[in-house]
C-alpha positions in Angstrom: 34.6 -32.3 20.2 34.4 -30.4 23.5 31.3 -28.9 25.0 31.7 -25.9 27.2 28.9 -24.8 29.5 28.5 -21.1 29.2 27.2 -19.1 32.2 26.8 -15.4 32.8 29.8 -15.5 35.1 32.3 -16.6 32.5 30.9 -14.4 29.7 32.2 -11.2 31.2 30.6 -7.9 31.0 28.8 -6.6 27.9 31.8 -4.3 27.1 34.3 -7.2 27.4 32.2 -9.3 25.0 31.9 -6.4 22.5 35.7 -5.9 22.7 36.2 -9.5 21.7 33.6 -9.5 18.9 34.5 -7.8 15.7 32.8 -8.4 12.4 34.7 -7.5 9.2 32.8 -7.6 6.0 35.4 -8.4 3.3 33.3 -7.4 0.4 29.7 -6.4 1.0 29.1 -5.4 -2.6 29.9 -8.8 -4.0 27.5 -9.8 -6.7 27.5 -13.5 -7.0 25.4 -15.3 -9.6 22.3 -16.9 -8.2 21.7 -20.3 -9.5 18.3 -21.8 -9.4 18.3 -24.8 -7.1 17.0 -27.5 -9.4 19.2 -30.3 -8.2 21.2 -30.5 -11.4 24.5 -29.7 -9.8 23.8 -32.5 -7.2 23.0 -35.0 -10.0 26.0 -34.0 -12.0 28.3 -34.3 -9.0 27.0 -37.7 -7.9 27.2 -39.2 -11.3 30.8 -38.3 -12.0 33.9 -40.2 -10.8 35.0 -39.3 -8.2 31.7 -38.2 -6.8 31.4 -34.7 -5.3 28.9 -32.2 -4.0 29.2 -28.4 -4.3 30.5 -27.0 -1.0 27.5 -24.6 -0.7 25.4 -27.5 0.5 27.6 -27.9 3.6 27.0 -24.4 5.0 23.8 -24.9 6.9 23.0 -26.8 10.1 21.9 -29.9 8.3 24.9 -29.9 5.9 27.2 -29.6 8.9 25.6 -32.6 10.5 25.9 -34.6 7.2 29.6 -33.6 6.9 30.3 -34.8 10.5 28.7 -38.2 9.6 30.6 -38.4 6.4 33.9 -37.8 8.3 33.1 -40.8 10.5 32.8 -43.2 7.5 35.8 -45.5 7.1 36.1 -44.7 3.4 36.5 -41.0 4.1 
């Protein structure tokens, strides 16, 4: 992992930053089912063989930290 110190000098002008940044919404009308978070999917995943967790739990800051720790385990 590399950490880069960001300063105003190496950010460029506001226009340059806006030219580099583009957000494309692939499907903003997507209606995904909303499951209640009761933990049943976690229990189900951890009691099966091989064990698994739904990927949605890895998409927040804490989940990313946990994934990094998991990647450091010898059995991973």
